[in-house]
Backbone as CSV, one residue per row, in Angstrom:
resi,resn,N_x,N_y,N_z,CA_x,CA_y,CA_z,C_x,C_y,C_z
1,MET,0.854,-1.171,0.000,0.000,0.000,0.000,0.901,1.235,0.000
2,ALA,0.576,2.192,-0.835,1.344,3.437,-0.897,1.135,4.247,0.374
3,LYS,2.163,4.947,0.766,2.082,5.776,1.972,2.034,7.239,1.567
4,THR,1.439,8.048,2.440,1.355,9.480,2.228,1.598,10.179,3.553
5,ASN,1.979,11.439,3.485,2.220,12.213,4.703,0.919,12.757,5.261
6,LEU,0.857,12.844,6.580,-0.254,13.461,7.290,0.350,14.351,8.358
7,ASN,0.137,15.636,8.239,0.674,16.583,9.216,-0.439,17.018,10.151
8,ILE,-0.206,16.861,11.451,-1.189,17.267,12.452,-0.499,18.082,13.536
9,LEU,-1.262,18.894,14.220,-0.759,19.634,15.367,-1.304,18.981,16.626
10,ILE,-0.395,18.609,17.526,-0.797,18.035,18.806,-0.016,18.719,19.918
11,ASP,-0.512,18.600,21.116,0.142,19.163,22.286,1.529,18.536,22.449
12,SER,2.515,19.330,22.793,3.885,18.821,22.919,3.999,17.761,24.011
13,ASP,3.216,17.883,25.081,3.236,16.863,26.134,2.691,15.531,25.619
14,LEU,1.653,15.589,24.798,1.098,14.370,24.211,2.134,13.704,23.318
15,LYS,2.812,14.498,22.505,3.844,13.936,21.631,4.929,13.256,22.453
16,ALA,5.347,13.884,23.533,6.386,13.302,24.386,5.919,11.989,25.005
17,ARG,4.660,11.928,25.452,4.127,10.693,26.041,4.053,9.579,24.995
18,LEU,3.596,9.935,23.796,3.515,8.943,22.726,4.898,8.452,22.319
19,LYS,5.859,9.357,22.260,7.236,8.990,21.913,7.800,8.042,22.964
20,ALA,7.515,8.294,24.236,7.988,7.415,25.305,7.381,6.016,25.172
21,ILE,6.100,5.949,24.843,5.440,4.654,24.639,6.079,3.925,23.467
22,ALA,6.286,4.638,22.366,6.910,4.033,21.188,8.305,3.514,21.524
23,ASP,9.073,4.296,22.256,10.421,3.875,22.649,10.376,2.612,23.504
24,GLN,9.428,2.544,24.438,9.289,1.360,25.298,8.966,0.117,24.475
25,GLN,8.255,0.321,23.372,7.844,-0.795,22.518,8.817,-1.024,21.362
26,ASN,9.952,-0.314,21.403,10.990,-0.445,20.367,10.451,-0.227,18.958
27,ARG,9.655,0.825,18.803,9.170,1.187,17.472,9.138,2.695,17.337
28,THR,8.891,3.160,16.131,8.889,4.595,15.889,7.560,5.208,16.308
29,LEU,7.601,6.490,16.541,6.375,7.228,16.841,5.402,7.098,15.673
30,SER,5.915,7.200,14.469,5.076,7.067,13.280,4.368,5.713,13.248
31,ASN,5.097,4.645,13.558,4.505,3.314,13.563,3.431,3.186,14.631
32,LEU,3.689,3.729,15.814,2.704,3.695,16.893,1.410,4.385,16.467
33,VAL,1.535,5.582,15.931,0.359,6.352,15.519,-0.366,5.649,14.375
34,GLU,0.374,5.166,13.381,-0.252,4.485,12.251,-1.004,3.235,12.710
35,THR,-0.406,2.463,13.598,-1.046,1.249,14.102,-2.356,1.568,14.820
36,GLU,-2.339,2.592,15.655,-3.554,2.965,16.389,-4.626,3.522,15.451
37,LEU,-4.222,4.286,14.452,-5.197,4.801,13.485,-5.808,3.662,12.667
38,LYS,-5.006,2.666,12.324,-5.536,1.499,11.610,-6.560,0.762,12.468
39,ARG,-6.279,0.649,13.773,-7.216,-0.020,14.680,-8.544,0.723,14.729
40,VAL,-8.476,2.038,14.830,-9.694,2.848,14.860,-10.453,2.704,13.541
41,ALA,-9.731,2.741,12.427,-10.374,2.611,11.117,-11.020,1.240,10.944
42,ALA,-10.378,0.202,11.457,-10.901,-1.159,11.310,-12.133,-1.400,12.168
43,THR,-12.139,-0.830,13.365,-13.250,-1.085,14.286,-14.338,-0.026,14.202
44,GLY,-13.977,1.126,13.671,-14.933,2.230,13.629,-15.124,2.880,14.978
45,GLN,-14.257,2.527,15.938,-14.399,3.063,17.284,-13.063,3.564,17.805
46,SER,-13.114,4.704,18.451,-11.940,5.215,19.144,-11.939,4.653,20.557
47,ALA,-10.862,4.845,21.274,-10.794,4.386,22.667,-11.870,5.062,23.503
48,GLN,-12.158,6.322,23.222,-13.185,7.053,23.965,-14.554,6.420,23.734
49,THR,-14.864,6.062,22.494,-16.136,5.418,22.180,-16.237,4.071,22.880
50,GLU,-15.140,3.304,22.869,-15.134,2.006,23.534,-15.371,2.157,25.026
51,SER,-14.775,3.174,25.636,-14.940,3.422,27.068,-16.394,3.748,27.391
52,LYS,-17.022,4.576,26.575,-18.428,4.930,26.792,-19.314,3.701,26.658
53,ASN,-19.005,2.832,25.689,-19.803,1.628,25.488,-19.697,0.682,26.679
54,ARG,-18.535,0.612,27.306,-18.357,-0.264,28.462,-19.154,0.225,29.658
55,ARG,-19.249,1.557,29.793,-19.978,2.122,30.938,-21.475,1.931,30.790
56,GLY,-21.913,1.719,29.559,-23.300,1.398,29.311,-24.185,2.537,29.195
C-alpha cells in the first residue's frame, strides 16, 4: 500500500508521552500512531467510544 504524509498539530506533552510509549515498545512514533489509526479505522471506534460503550 502506498504511503502518504499526514501533518497534524498536537500538544507537545502528548507527543512526548507517545514517543515514550513508542520507545518502550521499540518502534517509531510514526509506527505507533499508524497502528492505532488502523485499529480505529478497522473497528470504527476510538478508545473514547469504547470506554463509553463499556460504561453502558
